[in-house]
C-alpha positions, 0 to 999 in steps of 0.5 A: 414403946407405947401400946396402941389400940386399933379398930378396923371396922369392916363390912363383914368383920371388925378386928380390934388390935392392941399392939406396939407395931407390926412385930409386937401385937399384944392381942387381937380380937375379931367380931362380926359386923352386925347392926351398930349397937351390938357391934359397937357395944362389943368393941366398947367391952374390948377397949374397956378391958384393954384400958384396964389391963394394958393402958393404951396411949392412943386409939386409931379407928379405920371404918368402912365408908363413906365417913365424915372426916371433917373435924369441924362437922357436926357429923364428924366420925359418922358413917354416911350413906352406905350399902351396909344396911342399918349403919347410915348416920352411925356415930363411930368415932365419938362412940368408941373414943369418948370413954378413953382420954387419949388421942384418937385418929379416925379415917377410912379403913383403906386409908389406914391400910395404905398408911400401914403398907407405906410404913411397913410394907409394899409402899415403904419409901414411896410418897404416892401410893394406892391400896385397893381392897376387893371384899365386901366392898371395893375401897381405895386408900389413896395417899398423895405426897404422904397424906390421904386425899381430902376435899369434899370428902375422902376418895370413894374410888370403888364407886367410880363408874366403869364401862361394862364388858360387852354382853354383861347385863348382870345385876349390880350389888350397889344400891346407888350405882349400876356400873360402879366397880363395887357393884361389879367386882365385890363379894356381894357383886359375885353373889348377885351373879352366882348366888351364895357360892363361897368365893373360894369354891368358884373355879378359876376359869369361871367367866365371873372373874373376867368381870371382876378383873376388868373392873379392877383394871379399869379402876387402876387405869383411873388411878394412874390417870388422876393421881399417878401412884408410884405403886398400887397394892391390891388385896382384900378377901376376894383377891386373897381367896382367888390368887389367879386374879392379881397376875391378871390385872397388870397386863390388862392395865398395860393394854388399857393404857396402850402406851399413852402412859408408862409404868415404873420399870423397877419391878411389878407395878400391881403388887399384893399387900406385903402385910397380907390380911394384917394390912387393915388391922395394922392400918388402925395401929398406924392411925393411932401412932399418927395420933400420937405423932410417932415417926412413920416406919418405926 
């Protein structure tokens, strides 16, 4: 099997992975996401060393968004308007791939994670699947009939507007929207309400978790009423550090649907990502394999 280089560019950290697949990771390096130049420069150094020591067959890049995914656009591969300070209009795809004459695939980090879960995890055997991550931001990898959605842009469902709970007048963490899911449920949204308290240190019965769970359940309601994924996986740093959150989502979702639409009967509908914290890093490997047209699932 060829070896692939993958870059998951997240809002807090970047994970660089050299792997054949999920069971054969050659090396993995994590660097903090700082300003663009030091961050991309550090990734360049890792890729250059790998290209010398372990020549890779393709590169997959999954980036926080929004990003330009139109290959015909002058801004293809750029990060567009983002809540991540300093990164707006940063060229990611060409910068990281131009020094390496191998196929490259570029997509959102969450679309990559969704494709990885469909190849090796919670979405295996499905054609319509959604992966929701709640961390520094809120993103949704949305796969319809086996492909990430496209149109005027990729899905940005973390920024759909949702009704707030009665009495919730707290701040939003999104500089674009007061009432979007990311502004209400992300790690920075929790920090905006409680200050710099580590997510893992907040008690499970704190009212802030009702706000988070409500926003994510409403996001899932919107997913079902639009594209109807066969299953939704919910992960990310916030949910991994507060394991009481995930079991709250499906009952809230069912109550919200109120019998209007039915969920599949074969097991839980809202599930954790089977790949856990590796969903995102392996998403970049799934993208690299797609660039080389390796059959999914192998």
